N, C-alpha and C positions, 0 to 999 in steps of 0.2 A: 356899217352895221345899221340895222333898222331898229326903231323903237317899238315895233309891233309885238304881238304875243309870241312866245317861243313856239318852235315847230311842234306839232302834235297836239297842242292845246287850242281849243277853239273858244271864242267868246261865248258867254252864256246866252242862250236864246231867251227872248222875253217869256216870262211865265215860269222859268226854271230858276229858283232862288240859288244864290251862291251859298255853298255850304262851308262853314268853317266850324271847326270843333276840335276835339282831341285828336292829335296826330295830323291835322291838316294844316300845313304851313300857309301863312297868308299869301294871297296872290294865286293860290292853286284852286282849281274848281273841282268839286266832287259831285257825284251823282246824288240825287235826292233820296235814294233808298238808304244811304248811309246815315242820314240824320237820325232816323229812328234807332239804329244801332248805337250811335254816339250818345243818345239820350239814355239808353239802357245802361251803357257802360258808366256814364256819369252818375246815374242813380245808384248803381251797385257800389261804386266807390264811396259815395257819400254815406250810404247805409253802413258800409264796413267801418267807417270812421266813427259813426255814432254808437254802434253796438260793439262791446268787447268780444273778442274771439272766444268761443267755447273750447275749453281744454278737454282733451280726452283723458280719462282716467286709466291708468295701467291696471290691468287685472292682476290681483295677487292670488297665488295658489292657496287653496284652503289647507291650513296646517292643523294637525291635531292639537287641541288645547293642552296647556300644562295641567298636570293633575292638581287637584284642589290643595292637597297638603303641601306640594312644592310651591305653589303660588303663595300660600299663606306664609311659608317660611321665608321666601324671598321678600315679601312685604314686611315681615318682621325685621329682617336685616336692614332694609331701607329705612325703617323707623328708627333703628338704632343709630343710623348715620345722620339723622336729623340735626343733632347738636353741631355737626360739622358743615352745616349749610353754607356758611360764609366762605369756607374753603372752596366749595363747589361753585359758588357764584364768582369768585375771583378768578379761578382757573377753569376755563371752558373745556379743557381737555381732560380734567381730572376724572370726570364721569366715565370717559372712555377707558382710561387707565384702570379705574376701579373695576369696571366690567371685565376687562381683559384679565385682571388678577383673579377675579372670581371664577372666570372660565377655566383658568389654568389649575385652580384648586379643586375643581369638580371631577368626580370619577367618570369614566375609567381612564387610567393613565396607560397609554399604549407604549409598549416597548419599541424602541427604535430598531431599525434594521430588519433583516430577514428572520423569520421564525427559526428557532434552533431545531436540530435533528435530535430526536429523543435518545438514540443510542450514544451519540457524542456527548450530550448533556450528562447522561448517566455515567459515562466513562470519566468525564472530568471530575464529577463528585466522588466517584470511587477512587480515583487516583489521589485526590486530596486526603481522603479517609485512610487509604492504605499507606500513604507516606507518613502520616502521623502514627499509625499503628505499628509500622515496621520501618523505623527511621534508618536503620543501617542496611536495609536490603537494596540490591541493585535495581535500577529501573526496569530491566528485562523481566525480572521475577515479579515485580509489581504488575507489569502489563500482563503477565501470564495469569495472574489472579483476576484481572479486570475482564479479559476477553470472554470467559464463559458467562459472566453476569451481564455484560453490556450488549453482547450480540445475541439476539434471540435464536434459539435452535443451534447454538455453536457446537454442542456435544454431538449432535446427530449428523453434522456435515462431514464430507470427506476432507482429506488434508489440503487439497488444492483450493477447495471452496473456503476453508478456514483461513488459508493464507490470503486469499483475495479479500475476505471480510476484514481481516486484521489490517491490511493495507488501507482499505477504505475508511476504517475507523480512525486511523492515525494520521490521515491526510489533513 
């Protein structure tokens, strides 16, 4: 083995300075054009360290403001909670729980599940009413009283249609 330069690398000619900088391992020679790029990279890196990064703000959608009366009422409620300030300072989650409770108490209360069918709802109410009115009557007779009131246009239907509507109602 020889102690000369590795294959492919030539000794620098006189007048061409040896370039060492970011990313250039010692003992390796680089072209002079890279020295300017190295200086720019070094300047940009030091500039980044000196100046904090600017954060981009997330844009929020414009929401309609609360009505004035509602805002005043909420502020009044908050003022009434002022004597309990120490509780809110001790428990950091208490504010969230209080807001959740307030939200659950505000209208409208939605009914869970699918919306009811009007004829079925009417039939249920009529059945309860007729069972109280006629306690000794058989269920078939009670249902015969319910059908004309719960099914719209029941009297004008033919027998087959009436039978189909009765089955649909009692399903």
